[in-house]
N, C-alpha and C positions, 0 to 999 in steps of 0.2 A: 389467523394472523393478517394484519392489515396490509394492503398493497402499498400504502403511503406511510412515510415516517410519522410515528406518533410523538407525543411530547417527551417520551422517555428515550427516543432514539437519538443516537449521536454516533458519528464515525469514530472508531477507535484509532489511536495512533501508537507509535512505539513508546511514547511517553505515558500514555494512559492505560494501556492494556494490562500491565503488571498489576496495578492496583485493582483493576476489575477481576482478574483471574484469582488473585490472592484471596478475594472474598468468597470464592467457591471452594468448599472443602474438598470436593472430589478432585478438582484440578490441582489444588495446593498439595494434596497428599501424593499425587503422582509425581509432581515436580520436586517436592521436598525442599528442605533447606530454607534459607532466608530469601524472601522474594526480592530483596534489594540486590541479591547476587544473581538473579536470573538475567539472561541476556536475550534481547529481542531484536529481530530484524524483520522488515516487511519484504516479502519475497514474491508478491503477486506479480506475475508476468503475463497474466491473461488479459482478456478484454473486459471482464465484468466486475471483479471483486477485489477486496483487500484480503491479503493472506499474510498472516504473521507466523513466524517461527519463534517459539519461546523455549529456551533451554536452560536447565540447571546443570549442576555438576553430575547428576545421575540420570536425568531423563529429559525428554523433549516432547512438545505437543505442537499441533498446528491449529490455529484459530482462523476461521474463514468468515468474513463478514460481507454481506451483500450491501451494495450502495444503491441509492434510489435512482440510479442512472447507469448507462453503459460507461464503465470507467475509461475505456479507450477513446470514447467520443465526447464525454463531458455532459454537463447538466442539460444540454439541449436534446439529449437522447434518453428520456426517462425510461425506467424499467422497474417493475414492482418489486418491493422487498419480499413479497410472499414467495418468491422463487426459492429463498433459503428454507422455508418450511417444506416445500415440495422436495427439495434435495434431501433434507433430513428424513422425511418419510420414505423416500425411495431407498436411501441407504439402509434404513431399518429392514425393509422388505428384501433387499438384495442380500444383506447379511444373513437373513433367515433362510433364504432360498438357495444361496450359494455360499455356505459358510467358509470363511477364510479368504474370500475373494475381494473384500473391500477393506478399507481402514475402519477400525472400530471407532464408534462415536462415544464421546465422553460427556458432552454437555450441549444442550441446545437452548438458546435464549431467543424466543420469538420477538421480544420487544426490540432487541438489537439486531435481529436477523443474523445471528451468529451461531456457528457450529464449531465446537472444539472437538478435535479428533486425534487419533493416533498419528504420530510422526513416523513416516515410513523411511527407514534407513537400513542399508545403503542404497535403496532404490533410486533409479533415475527414470525420467519420462521416456517411454518407449520410443517416441519419435527421435529423440536425441541419440538413443542407442542405435537405431536403424541408420541414421546419418553417419554415425561413427563406425558402423560395420561390426557391431557387437552381437554375438550369438546368444540366444536365449532358448535353451533346449526345452523348457517347459511351456513356452509361449502358446504353441498350438493346442496342447492338451488343456492348459488352464483356461484359455479363452474359449475354446470349443465347449468345455463343460460349463463355464460361466454363462455363455449364451443359452445353452440348452436348459440349464437349471432355472435361470431367471425367466426365460420366455415360456417354458412349459408351466412352471409353478405360478406364473402370473397370468395364466390363461383360464379359459372355461374348462379345460381338461383337468384342472387341479383345484379350482376355487368353486365354492357354491355360488349359485346365481345371485343370492342376496349379497354375499360378500363382494363379489365381483362388481355388481351394479353400484354398490356403495363406493367402491374404490374408484370406478370410472367417474362417478359424479364428483368425488373429491378431487381427483387429479385433473378434471376438466377446468378447475380453477387456475391451472398453470397455462392458461391460454395465451398470455403475453409472450411466453417463451416459444410456444408453437407458432405464434405470429412471426417471431424473428426467423424461425426456420422456414416458414412459408415464403418470407421475403428473400432471405439470403440464399436459400438453396434452390427454390423452384421458380422464382419470379425475376429478381433483380439482374442476374447474370445475362438475361435475354433482352434487356432494355437499357435505356440510358439512365441508370440509377447513379446517384451522386457518389456512393461509396465504392462503386466498381473500379477496379484497376487491373491492368495487365502489362506485360512487357511490351512496351511501345517504342518504336514503330513496328517491331518484328512481328507482333501478333495482330496488328490492326486489321489486316486482310482476313485472317482466320476468324476473328471476332465478328466481322461483317458477314462472313459466310454462315457462321452459326446462327446469327440473328435472322438470316433469310432462309434457313433450313427448316422448312415447315414440317418435314417428317420427324426431325429431331425434336423440335419444339412441341409437336403433338405428343411424342413419347414422354417428354418431361411433364407436360400437362397431365398425362395419364398417371404418372407417378405421384404427382401432387394430389390428384383425386384419391388415389389409394391411401396416401399418407393421412388424408383428412377423414377418411370414411371407413377405415378398417381397424376397429379397436380390439385386435387379437390378444394383446398382452400388455402388461406394464413394461415400458421400454426405458432404457437409460436415456435415450433421446439425443445423445451427442457423442457416440462411442468412436472417436477418432484416436489416433496413436498418441495424442497429447493427454488423453483421459485414462491412460494405462501406465502404471509404474511397475518397474521390473528389476529383478536381479536374475542371476543365472538359475536360481532355484525357487523364485517366488514371483507371483504376478498379482497385482491388485488393480482394481478398477475404481476410479475416483470421479468426482464432479458430475453426479447425475441430476443437475438442476434443471435440465430440459425434460425430465421424466414426464411421460404421459402414456395413455393407452392408445396404441397404434399397431401397425402391421409389423410382425416379427422381423420381416426382411429389412426393416429400416435400421435396426441395430446391427444385424449381420452385414448388411451392405456397407454401412459406414466403416466398419473395421476392415472389410475386404478392400474398400476403396483406398484406404490409407496404406495398406500393405502393397497394393498394386502400384501406387505412386512410388513407394519406397523401392520396389523392384525396378521400375522403369528408369529411375535416376541413378542407380548404382554406378554405372560407368563414369558419371560426372564426379563421383566421390572417390574414384580410384587413385592410386599413387604408384610410384615405382616399386614400392614394397608390397603392394596388394592391389591386384587388378580387379578385385571385387567379383570375379566370375563365380567363385565357389559360394561367396556370400549371397549373390543374387539368386543362385540355385536354391540356397537355403530359404530365402524369402518366399520363393515359389512353393517350395515344399511346405512351408508354414501356412500359406494360403490354403493349399489342399488339405493340410492337416486340420486347420480350424474347422472347415466345413465337414470333413469326414468324422471328426470327433463330435462335432455338434450333432450330426445325424445319429451316430452311435449312442450318445448319451440321451438324446431326445427319444429315441426308440426305446431305450431301457426304461425311461420314466413313463413312457406311454404304456408299457406293459406292467409296470410295477406300481404306479401311483395314479393312474387315470381314474377319475370318478365317473366318467361317462362310458360305462362298459359296453354300450352298444356300438361304439366306434370300433371298426375292424382294421385289418391290415391295408385294405384298399384305401380307406380314409386316411391312414397315416401316410401312405405313399403319395397320395394326391396333395396332402398338406405340405409335405417336404418339397415336392416339386414346385408348389406355389411359393413357398418361402424362398427357394433358390431363384425363381424367376423375379420375384419382387426385389430380392437382394441385388441382383445385377442391375435392375433399373435404378435403384437407389444409389448403388455404387457409381453409376454413370453421372447422376446428378451431383453427388458429392465431389467426384473428381473434377467435373467441369467448374463448379463454383470455386474450387481451390486455385484455378488458373485465371479465370476471368471475372470472378466475383469480388466480394469485399474482403474476405478473410483468406489469406494465403498460408502456406506451410513452409517450414524450414527446409524440408527435403529439396524444394525447388528454389526458395529464396536464397539459400546459402551458396548457390551457383553464381559466383560473382560476375562472370562474363555473360552479358545479357544475350549475345548471339547464341552462345552455347545453351543458356537456360531456355531460350525460346525453342530450341530443337527438342528438348525433353518435354517442354510444356505441350508442344504440338503432338508428341507421341501420347501423352496422357489424354489429350482430347480425342485423338484417334481411337484409342482403346475404349474410352467412355462411350463414344458414338456406337461402336460395334456392340458393346455390352447392352446398351439400351435397345438398339434396333433388332438385335438377334437374341434377346433374352429368352424368347420362347423356344428357340432351337438349341441354346446352350444348356443342355440338361444334365451335364456332368461337370464336375469341378475341374477335371483335367482339360476339358474343352475351354474353360474360362482361362486357365493359366496358359493354354496354347495361344490364345488371343494376345496376351501380354508378351509372351515369348516372341511371337511373330512380329510384334511392333518394334522390338529392339533391333 
């Protein structure tokens, strides 16, 4: 698939997508009825893509189309269309490695950089549920198993050398999205980048201290090196709470367009970072009817549960599916310790960029009073610094949650 639009590429609209989908028998059979009766809405609220919801009287689908630029920034910020291909390939692998954890794919059109997939209902984005204080009893188990299954089965412990090398080479083509991560997560928050923003003037002094904190910046630089040099497994690549859709009894992971071969801790750390932010800000979302104390405790329990179930499931796969039989219990123990250490470093980078970088999160942005928001943002940054600088000493997940608890 080409990085640049070919002569057959054109952005779809709510007016043109019905005619396009009606020509594909698989999609038309799912939706049924007369295409003139289908309803269409453009629901893309992210930074990169067009997302259409198409509904008939009996069914619905999602159609996601990549644009040749960053949607939120315009044509002056180009981005290759090939990211749609890598997202589709990642979805195929994730659906095989963690069945039932992703939306099913229906159609991929490389010329239009378009993927048609299952519409998830009544699911909502996890981040919105965390802001609203909604409980998800299966979240820890589902995400712990998703991480273990995709990371183990996408690694040298499950794949042949030939298969893995070919896959690494193929996903290396997604370098433009890795460049975005390199810039937005590991570089720009620590310099005068044009897209950076923060709650000003409340955080001006804090940002200045971070930029002069050599110990912290050295730690971030080390995480960037690990990110770029450790192809342990095929990663989702952007596993924040906006990439997870949930109900009380179902959890699905979406949007793996940043997929690449990298350190396992990058995916784990991204999810933990978002849950840690959600925990820290809970008092800001409290009301007279709900002080959010019990909910905050549940978020901490979920953080611990994600890691504990990840370890349990990864250990199970190590014993039942590993193709490298020479690897022993000591090797497993060392690997899991390494993954946790990396996860904490990447969590720190992710938490920091959500406060002083280009892309912020609803958990914090929905706090309307800027003085109050700044209080919680400083707590997020304090936790991030501790996780980064003490990542070698924080060898248990309950020690990690204790850091967050003490910051409150």
